[in-house]
Backbone as JSON Lines, residues from 0, in Angstrom:
{"i":0,"aa":"M","n":[29.02,15.56,3.0],"ca":[27.77,15.62,3.44],"c":[26.86,15.03,2.03]}
{"i":1,"aa":"A","n":[26.01,14.59,2.13],"ca":[25.27,13.86,1.13],"c":[24.52,14.88,-0.12]}
{"i":2,"aa":"T","n":[24.4,14.52,-1.26],"ca":[24.42,15.82,-2.19],"c":[22.8,15.27,-2.15]}
{"i":3,"aa":"V","n":[21.81,16.68,-3.02],"ca":[20.5,16.24,-3.16],"c":[20.23,15.43,-3.87]}
{"i":4,"aa":"I","n":[21.06,14.98,-5.13],"ca":[20.66,13.59,-5.76],"c":[20.88,12.32,-4.92]}
{"i":5,"aa":"E","n":[21.77,12.42,-4.08],"ca":[21.97,10.94,-3.07],"c":[20.84,11.2,-2.2]}
{"i":6,"aa":"Y","n":[20.17,12.07,-1.68],"ca":[18.87,11.79,-0.94],"c":[17.78,11.54,-1.77]}
{"i":7,"aa":"A","n":[17.81,12.2,-2.97],"ca":[16.84,11.21,-3.57],"c":[16.6,10.25,-4.29]}
{"i":8,"aa":"E","n":[18.25,9.4,-4.5],"ca":[18.26,8.06,-4.58],"c":[17.92,7.07,-3.2]}
{"i":9,"aa":"I","n":[18.09,7.59,-1.98],"ca":[17.9,7.06,-1.14],"c":[16.43,6.92,-0.87]}
{"i":10,"aa":"A","n":[15.92,7.91,-1.09],"ca":[14.32,8.28,-0.96],"c":[13.59,7.44,-2.09]}
{"i":11,"aa":"A","n":[13.86,7.05,-3.08],"ca":[13.62,6.41,-4.23],"c":[13.8,4.89,-3.99]}
{"i":12,"aa":"R","n":[14.76,4.61,-3.51],"ca":[15.08,3.09,-2.93],"c":[14.54,3.01,-1.73]}
{"i":13,"aa":"V","n":[13.76,3.94,-0.87],"ca":[13.2,3.11,0.33],"c":[11.45,3.23,-0.17]}
{"i":14,"aa":"Y","n":[11.18,4.25,-1.13],"ca":[9.68,4.0,-1.47],"c":[9.48,2.86,-2.52]}
{"i":15,"aa":"N","n":[10.7,2.53,-3.41],"ca":[10.31,1.34,-4.09],"c":[10.48,-0.24,-3.44]}
{"i":16,"aa":"K","n":[9.1,-0.58,-3.5],"ca":[9.0,-1.66,-2.19],"c":[9.64,-2.73,-2.6]}
{"i":17,"aa":"T","n":[9.67,-3.55,-3.85],"ca":[10.0,-4.59,-4.82],"c":[11.45,-4.45,-5.0]}
{"i":18,"aa":"N","n":[12.06,-5.71,-5.06],"ca":[13.38,-5.84,-5.54],"c":[13.69,-5.47,-7.07]}
{"i":19,"aa":"F","n":[12.26,-5.76,-7.54],"ca":[12.04,-5.46,-9.1],"c":[12.33,-4.05,-9.55]}
{"i":20,"aa":"N","n":[11.69,-3.25,-8.76],"ca":[12.04,-2.02,-9.22],"c":[12.8,-0.64,-8.24]}
{"i":21,"aa":"R","n":[13.86,-1.65,-7.31],"ca":[14.47,-0.98,-6.33],"c":[15.56,-0.06,-7.14]}
{"i":22,"aa":"I","n":[15.69,0.9,-7.08],"ca":[17.28,1.25,-7.6],"c":[18.66,0.95,-6.9]}
{"i":23,"aa":"D","n":[19.38,1.26,-7.25],"ca":[21.02,0.63,-6.46],"c":[21.05,1.8,-5.38]}
{"i":24,"aa":"V","n":[21.78,1.2,-4.31],"ca":[22.24,2.09,-3.37],"c":[23.2,3.25,-3.99]}
{"i":25,"aa":"P","n":[23.04,4.58,-3.53],"ca":[23.65,5.14,-4.11],"c":[25.56,5.5,-4.09]}
{"i":26,"aa":"T","n":[26.62,5.26,-4.95],"ca":[27.15,5.19,-5.14],"c":[28.22,5.81,-4.38]}
{"i":27,"aa":"G","n":[29.31,4.89,-3.09],"ca":[29.68,4.85,-2.16],"c":[29.09,4.89,-0.62]}
{"i":28,"aa":"W","n":[27.94,4.73,-0.81],"ca":[27.27,4.53,0.37],"c":[26.96,2.8,0.59]}
{"i":29,"aa":"T","n":[26.62,2.54,1.7],"ca":[26.23,1.12,2.21],"c":[24.94,1.26,3.01]}
{"i":30,"aa":"E","n":[23.98,-0.09,2.54],"ca":[22.77,-0.07,3.09],"c":[23.21,-0.68,4.35]}
{"i":31,"aa":"L","n":[22.75,-0.26,5.49],"ca":[23.14,-1.03,6.98],"c":[22.2,-1.75,7.25]}
{"i":32,"aa":"E","n":[20.76,-1.39,7.24],"ca":[19.87,-1.93,7.87],"c":[18.37,-1.56,6.79]}
{"i":33,"aa":"W","n":[17.58,-2.21,6.71],"ca":[16.46,-2.21,5.58],"c":[15.21,-3.17,6.24]}
{"i":34,"aa":"Q","n":[14.38,-2.12,6.52],"ca":[12.94,-2.6,7.15],"c":[11.95,-2.53,5.81]}
{"i":35,"aa":"S","n":[11.28,-3.52,5.71],"ca":[10.31,-3.72,4.43],"c":[9.07,-3.4,4.81]}
{"i":36,"aa":"D","n":[8.22,-2.97,4.09],"ca":[7.05,-2.73,4.64],"c":[6.43,-3.51,5.59]}
{"i":37,"aa":"M","n":[5.89,-2.7,6.68],"ca":[5.28,-2.88,7.55],"c":[3.77,-3.48,7.27]}
{"i":38,"aa":"P","n":[3.32,-4.19,8.16],"ca":[1.52,-4.04,8.15],"c":[0.6,-2.87,8.05]}
{"i":39,"aa":"D","n":[1.59,-1.62,8.88],"ca":[0.79,-0.48,8.64],"c":[1.56,0.31,7.22]}
{"i":40,"aa":"G","n":[2.62,-0.16,6.57],"ca":[3.04,0.73,5.54],"c":[4.5,1.41,5.57]}
{"i":41,"aa":"F","n":[4.9,1.4,6.79],"ca":[5.99,2.03,7.3],"c":[7.51,0.88,6.65]}
{"i":42,"aa":"S","n":[8.16,1.7,5.73],"ca":[9.55,1.13,5.6],"c":[10.51,2.16,6.01]}
{"i":43,"aa":"A","n":[11.89,1.32,6.08],"ca":[12.76,2.47,6.16],"c":[14.42,1.65,6.23]}
{"i":44,"aa":"G","n":[15.19,2.38,5.8],"ca":[16.67,2.0,5.49],"c":[17.56,2.99,5.99]}
{"i":45,"aa":"V","n":[18.37,2.21,6.48],"ca":[19.79,3.34,6.88],"c":[21.43,3.07,6.25]}
{"i":46,"aa":"Y","n":[21.51,4.17,5.8],"ca":[22.34,4.22,4.5],"c":[24.13,4.89,5.36]}
{"i":47,"aa":"K","n":[24.95,4.68,5.1],"ca":[26.27,5.06,5.51],"c":[27.23,5.4,4.34]}
{"i":48,"aa":"K","n":[28.02,6.48,4.49],"ca":[29.17,6.83,3.71],"c":[29.94,7.46,4.43]}
{"i":49,"aa":"S","n":[31.17,7.16,4.69],"ca":[32.01,7.24,5.43],"c":[31.45,7.2,7.15]}
{"i":50,"aa":"N","n":[31.28,8.66,7.82],"ca":[31.25,8.85,8.73],"c":[29.63,9.68,8.59]}
{"i":51,"aa":"E","n":[29.08,9.49,7.8],"ca":[27.81,10.17,7.55],"c":[26.72,9.04,7.66]}
{"i":52,"aa":"I","n":[25.89,9.25,8.43],"ca":[24.53,8.31,8.25],"c":[23.19,9.04,7.85]}
{"i":53,"aa":"V","n":[22.27,8.26,7.08],"ca":[21.18,8.75,6.38],"c":[20.01,7.74,6.88]}
{"i":54,"aa":"I","n":[18.98,8.1,7.48],"ca":[18.36,7.04,7.35],"c":[16.99,7.97,6.34]}
{"i":55,"aa":"G","n":[16.38,6.89,5.65],"ca":[15.3,7.41,4.97],"c":[14.05,6.32,5.0]}
{"i":56,"aa":"F","n":[12.97,6.78,5.18],"ca":[11.77,6.12,5.69],"c":[10.29,6.31,4.92]}
{"i":57,"aa":"T","n":[9.64,5.73,4.52],"ca":[7.98,5.89,3.87],"c":[7.45,6.64,4.56]}
{"i":58,"aa":"G","n":[6.26,7.85,4.01],"ca":[5.17,8.31,5.07],"c":[4.11,7.37,4.74]}
{"i":59,"aa":"T","n":[2.99,7.98,4.1],"ca":[2.14,7.37,4.06],"c":[2.28,6.27,3.05]}
{"i":60,"aa":"N","n":[1.25,5.13,2.58],"ca":[1.24,3.92,1.86],"c":[-0.01,4.07,1.12]}
{"i":61,"aa":"E","n":[-0.24,4.57,0.09],"ca":[-1.37,4.82,-0.5],"c":[-2.24,3.38,-0.72]}
{"i":62,"aa":"K","n":[-1.57,2.03,-0.64],"ca":[-2.02,0.88,-0.89],"c":[-2.44,0.18,0.34]}
{"i":63,"aa":"Q","n":[-2.45,1.09,1.55],"ca":[-2.86,0.66,2.9],"c":[-4.5,1.49,2.98]}
{"i":64,"aa":"I","n":[-4.97,0.45,3.04],"ca":[-6.5,1.69,3.09],"c":[-6.53,2.41,4.77]}
{"i":65,"aa":"I","n":[-6.33,1.78,5.57],"ca":[-6.61,2.13,6.81],"c":[-5.14,3.58,7.01]}
{"i":66,"aa":"D","n":[-4.0,3.3,6.05],"ca":[-3.26,4.18,6.63],"c":[-3.57,5.19,5.45]}
{"i":67,"aa":"F","n":[-4.2,5.39,4.53],"ca":[-4.67,6.57,3.43],"c":[-6.0,7.01,4.24]}
{"i":68,"aa":"A","n":[-6.93,6.09,5.09],"ca":[-7.99,6.68,5.43],"c":[-7.74,7.48,6.52]}
{"i":69,"aa":"A","n":[-6.88,7.02,7.35],"ca":[-6.46,7.35,8.84],"c":[-5.46,8.74,8.71]}
{"i":70,"aa":"V","n":[-4.74,9.14,7.98],"ca":[-3.91,10.28,7.71],"c":[-4.38,11.03,6.48]}
{"i":71,"aa":"N","n":[-4.08,10.63,5.1],"ca":[-4.1,11.35,4.06],"c":[-5.73,12.3,3.98]}
{"i":72,"aa":"I","n":[-6.89,11.7,4.22],"ca":[-8.23,12.26,4.26],"c":[-8.5,13.08,5.46]}
{"i":73,"aa":"Q","n":[-7.64,12.59,6.32],"ca":[-7.62,13.91,8.09],"c":[-6.84,15.33,7.26]}
{"i":74,"aa":"A","n":[-5.87,15.23,6.52],"ca":[-4.77,15.72,6.32],"c":[-5.39,17.06,5.22]}
{"i":75,"aa":"K","n":[-5.92,15.98,4.24],"ca":[-7.2,16.85,3.24],"c":[-8.17,17.67,3.58]}
{"i":76,"aa":"T","n":[-8.64,17.49,4.62],"ca":[-9.62,17.98,5.29],"c":[-9.08,18.87,6.65]}
{"i":77,"aa":"S","n":[-8.01,18.64,6.73],"ca":[-7.47,19.66,8.07],"c":[-7.84,19.05,9.34]}
{"i":78,"aa":"S","n":[-8.39,17.93,9.69],"ca":[-8.62,17.55,10.97],"c":[-7.8,16.84,11.59]}
{"i":79,"aa":"L","n":[-6.35,17.0,11.44],"ca":[-5.2,16.65,12.04],"c":[-4.72,17.88,12.86]}
{"i":80,"aa":"H","n":[-4.57,17.41,13.97],"ca":[-4.0,18.66,15.17],"c":[-2.39,18.23,15.47]}
């Protein structure tokens, strides 16, 4: 089972969108798939170690104005249902 540190490393890797500041895949893990930032800000990675698969993905993207406006502001004002 993945450790808390490995989950954190995978999350950090997914959120760091450029190769310049991306951390390495955790030791013993293989990156099977990578979806870089799409226009809506979504990005994700699929990682495998032995028979375990972990999918890391981003939530909202602060650099995408529509993402920020459509989700973060609504969440702050509790208008999401």
